[in-house]
N, C-alpha and C positions, 0 to 999 in steps of 0.2 A: 756469620752463621748465627751468632747470638742475637744480633739485631733483627734478623729475619724471623727467628723463632719468637721474639718478643712481639714483632709486628703481627705475626700470624695468631699468636695468643690473644692479642688485643681485638682481633676481628671475630673471635668466637662469639656466637650468639645463640639464642634459643632455637633458631632455625637449624643450626648444626646439631644441637641436641636432639631435635625432632627427627633428623635423618639418621642418627646413630641408633640402630636397632639393638645392637649388643649392649650399649651403654644404658638404654632404657630398660632392658631386661635385668641388668645388674642393679639398677636403682630400685625397680619394683621388687626384686628378690630381697634386697636389703630392707626395704620398708616392711615387707611381709614378715621377715624374720624378727624385726624389732617389735612388730605387733604381737607376735607369738610370745616374745619375752615379756611384754607388758601384761598380757593376759595371764601368764603364769605367776606374775607378782601379786595377783589377787586370789589365787587358789590357796587356801590355808591348809596347814598340816592338821591331821586329825588329833583330837584329844585336848585342844586348848580352848579356854573360855575367851571368846573374842572381846567381850565387854571389859573383863578384868585386864586383858592384855593391852587394850587401848589405854586404860588408866596407867598401867605400868610403863608403857612406851612414852606417855606424856611426862611422867616423872623423871625419866632418864634421857630426855631429849638433848641434854647438854653434855652427856658423857660420850664415850667412844661408841655406844650403841646408837646415839643420835647421828654421829658422824658416818658410821657404816650404813645406817638406815637412809641417810641422804644419798649416798652413792648407790644404794640398792633401789632407789626410787620408791621408798616406803615399804618395801617387801619385808624387811626385818620387823618393822613395827606391827605389821599384820601377820607376822610369822607365816609367810607364804612358803611355797615349795622352793622359791628362788631367794630365800632369806639370806643365804650366804653369798649370793650373787656370784661374781667371778673372782672375788678377792683371794680364795685359796689358790686359784690358778696363777694369779699374779705373784703371790707369795712364793709358790713353788718355783716359778720362773726366776725370781730374784735369787732364791737360795741356790738353784742350779748355776746361775751366773757367778755367784760368789764362790761356789765350790770349784768352778772351772778355773779360777785364778790360783787355786792352791792344789788341785788334783791333777797330776800328770795324765791320768787316763782320760778325764774329761777334756783337758786341753788338747790331747791328741785327737779326740773325736771332733773337736771344732775345726781341725785342719783337714779332715777327711772329705770335706765338701758336702754334697747332698746326702750321702749315706750317713755321715756322722751327724748331720743336722736332724735326720729322722730319729736316730737313736737318742739324741738329747731331748727331742720332743717327747719321745716315749717315756723317758725318765721323768720329765716334767709332768706328764699325765699321771704316772704312778704317785708322784709327790702330791699332786692335786687331790687324788682320792684319799691319801693318808691324812693330809691336813684338813680336808673337808670332814672326814669322819671324826677326827679329834674335836674339831670346833663344833660339829653337830652334837656330839655327846656332851660337850661342855654346856651347850645351850639347853639341852634336855635336862641336865642336872640342875642348871640354874633356874629353869622354869619350875621345876618341882620344888625348889627351895623357896619360891615365892608363893605363899599360901593363896589358894583359890585360882591360880592360873591354869593348872592342869586338872582336868575332870577326873581322870583315873590314873594317878601316878604309879610308876612301877617299871619293871624291866621291859614289858611289852611296849610301853610308851617310849622308852629310851631307844629301843631297837628300831621301832617304826620311824622315829624322828631322825635317827642317823641315816637310815636307808632313804628316806624322803629327801632330806636336805642334801645328802651326798649325791643322790641321783639328779637333783635339780642343778647342782653345780657342774656335774659331768655333762648334762645336757647343754647348759650354757657354754661350756668349753667347746663342745662339738658345734653348737650354733655359731659361735664366734669364728671358728675355723671355716665354716661354710660361707659365712659372710665375706671373709677375707679372700677365699678362692673363687666364689661364684657371684659375689656382690661387689660393692664399691667401698673402699676404705678399709681400715683395720677393724676386724670384727670385735675383738676384745675391747678396744677403746670405744667403739660405737655403743656397745652394751652399757658401759659405764656412763657414757654421754647421755644415752636415753634415760637412764635412771635419774641422773641429775636434772635434766631438762623436764622430766615428768613432774618434779616438785616446783617448777617455776611458777605455775599459776597459783599454787598454794602459798608460796613465799610472797608473791606480789599482793595477793589478797590479804595475807596476815599483816603486811606492811601498811596497807591502806586502812585496815581495820584498826590498827594501833593509832593511826592518825585520826580516824573518825572518833575514837573513844578518848582522845586527848592524851594518850600516853607519850606521843612524840608530836612535835609541831609540824606544820606544813613546810616550813623552811628546812627542817631537818630532812624531811622526805625528799624535797627537791635536791638538797645537797647530796643525799645518798644516791639518787638517780644520776646526777651529773658525775659524781665520783665513780660510779660503776662504769659509765661510758668512758671516762678518762682512763680508768684502770685497764679496760678492755683494749683501748687504743695503745696503751703502753705495753701490754702483753704482746700484741701483734708486732709492734716495733722491735721488741727485744727478742722475740722468738725467731724473727727473720734475720736478726743481726748475725754477721759472720766476720771472722778474721781470716782473710785469704792470704795464704803463703804462696809466693811465686815459685813455681817449679820449672826448671830449665832442663831440656833433654838435648843431648849432643847431636851433631850431624851423623847421618847414617847413609850407607851406600847399599842400594838394591840393584844388583846387576851392574849395568854401566852408568846408572843414574845416581847422582849425589843429592840427597834431600837435606834441606836446611834444618837446623835444630828447631824443635818446637818448644813452646812454653805453655804452661797451664797453671791452674791454681789448686791448692789444697784448702778446701773450706773447713774452718773450725768453728762450730756453732758456739755462740756465746753461752747458751744454756744446754750443755751436752747431756746433763742428767735428767732433764725434763721435769716431770711432776713427782718423781720418786722421793726427793728430800722432804717436801712438805708432808707427804703421806706417812713416811717413817716417823718424822718428828711428831706429828699429830697423834699417831698411835701410841708412842711412848708416853707423851704428856697426859693423854686422856685416860690412860690405864688406871692411875690412882683414883680418879673420879668414879670410874665404873666400879672398882672394888668397894669403894665407900658406899655407893648406892646399893650394891648387893648386900652389904652388911647392915643397911638401914641406920647408919650412924652409930652402931653399937661396937664398932671396931676399936683398935687402939687409938689413944689420943693423938699420937704423932701422925697417924694416917688422916684423921679428921683435920688436923692443922695443915698438913701438906695439901690436902684437897682444897682447903680454903685459899691457900696461897697460889694454887694452880688454876684458879678460876679464870674465866675469860676476862682479859683486860688487866689482870694483876701484873705488877712489875716482874715478879719471879717467873711467871708463865711466859711473858713476852721475851725476857732475857734468855731463858732456856730454849724457847722455840727458835729464836734467831740463831743461837749457837749450834743447835742440832741441825738446822737447815744447812748452815755453812759446812758443818762436818760431813753430812751425807752428800752434799754436792761434790765435795772434793773426793770423797770415798768412792762414790758411784762412777764419777768421771775417770778415776784411775783404773777402774775395772773395765769400762767400756772402750777406753782408748789407750793403746800401748805405744808410746813414742818410739821405743827401741824397735818394735816390730815394724812400725811405719817407716822408720829410717832404713831398716834392712831391705824392705820392699822397694824403696826408692833407689837404693844402691844397686839392687839386683837388676832393675830395668833401666839403669843408666841415668836416672833423674837426680838432680841436686838443687838445693836452694842456693841462689847466687851469693857468693861471699862466705858460704859455710861449707866446711870440708865434709864429704860424705861419711856416713858411718856414725861413730860415737858423737862427734860434734853436732851432727844434724839432729840426733836424738835429744841431746841436751838443749839445743835451740828450740825444738818443738815443745819439749817439756817446759821450757822457760815461758814461751808464749801461752801455752795451754794453762799453766798455773795462773797467770795474770788474768786471762779472760774468764777462767772459772771463778776467780774471786769476784769479778764484776757480775757474772751470772748468779752467783750465790747471794750477793747483796741485792740484786734485782728480785730474786725469789723472796728474800726477807722482807723487802718493802711491800711487795704485792700481798704477801700473806699476813703481815702485821696490820696493815690498814683495815682489812675487814675484822680482825680480832679486836681492834680498838672500837670499831662500830658495835660489835657484838657485846663488848664489855660495858660500854658507856651509854649506848642508846637502846640496847636490847632488840635490835633488828632480827628478823628470822635467821635461823642457822644456815639457810640456803646461801646467803651471801658470803660464804667462806672463800678465802683466797685459793685454796686447793680446787674448789668447784669451778671457779672462774678460769683457772689455769687449764683444767681438763677440758672444759667446754670450748674455750678459744682454740686450744691446740688441736683438738680433734676436728673442729670445724675447718681450720686452716689445712690440715692434712687431707681431709675428704675433698675439699674444693680443689686442692692441687691435683688429686688423682682424677677428678672429673675433667679438669682442664687438660691433663695429660692424655686421657682417652680421646677427647675432642681434637687435640693437637695431632695425635697419631692418625686419626681419621682424615684430617685435613691433608696431611702429608701423603697418605695412601691415595686420596683423590687426585692430588697433583701428579703423583707418579703414574696413575692410570691414564690421565689425560696426556701426559708426555709420551707414553707408549703408543696411544692411539694416533697422536700426531705423527710419530715416527713411522708407524706402519702405513699411514696414508701416503707419506712421501715415498 
């Protein structure tokens, strides 16, 4: 069956795509939604001086504002209605997932099926509105603290900023859900993907401009391009890597027939945590730089020293970045995958790992394997994320070439292509079934 599916997937072509009306509608809907998102990233909030804002954004391009602005497709630098992007929703989702591991009520909701999932999604939406409101108010206060950015500072500006930015985030949250249900791919991931890809032309132009002005040599530019392709290929390889555990099911009798025992595999991804560890690590490390930028260098001496040591490419920054990525990789994997629950489910349905006693021993073995592959996955994330940081620190290439950006772009592309192939594969199977029914009716 697996070889037949692989052969069928290999025969998929543009002709199959042209015949799939449902898939074409989904693709067009997704493209239209992303166009709406990009248009919204150019609509500014009222009361902000665009010229002064552009200068301020250029001065803070290396802090967390630059990092978030990159994920938002430049919307934060333009202080558009989508300046917060979808990040409050992601933060709320992560917080709910963390709380699910310590709250018995949320843990019970997760086990209630579709009804419980709807309640958890509702709590996530409430958390998104709360986080977006707090962040929007902080942005409004921060803008007022920078002289000349706000035309008419005051409570009216703060309230209008909170309403505008929170409304933009809620709209993007709804738009992402619509893409997921009516389009193709994961809507939230595609919105972040679109924001990053939107900066690609600017990043490439800035890179070649640096080469034209002599800031970096032609050989360095060629090396960066080759390294980018090599890193992308490495990400694809590692994201597809799995450790498959053999699962054996016993013989079973249905009526008077005895069926032989079946065997299957439990796939354990090498990188279970995805891009969450780099995102968390970057946020924590770039926070002191942002605080120092807001204080304009007038803060405590220890803060200025810490900011200098946490610059791109500095040894302390690279060390802490690597340690935080490893920590969050293990922490998030422990939340997403529960070996004890998996072992109990296997025991309930009669499955077992050959040579391992069902129950507690199986849970220990799964945890043993998961810990070791998570270490490999964490080291892979460290390698992918540190290479661009070295480039940023020692060659001054555009911020676009960050490891987190590459991870998001490659991962979302792979997932979307897999969903497109899944739709085409399902259509091929439906066509074969219809043909077989027609042949049977003629006979």
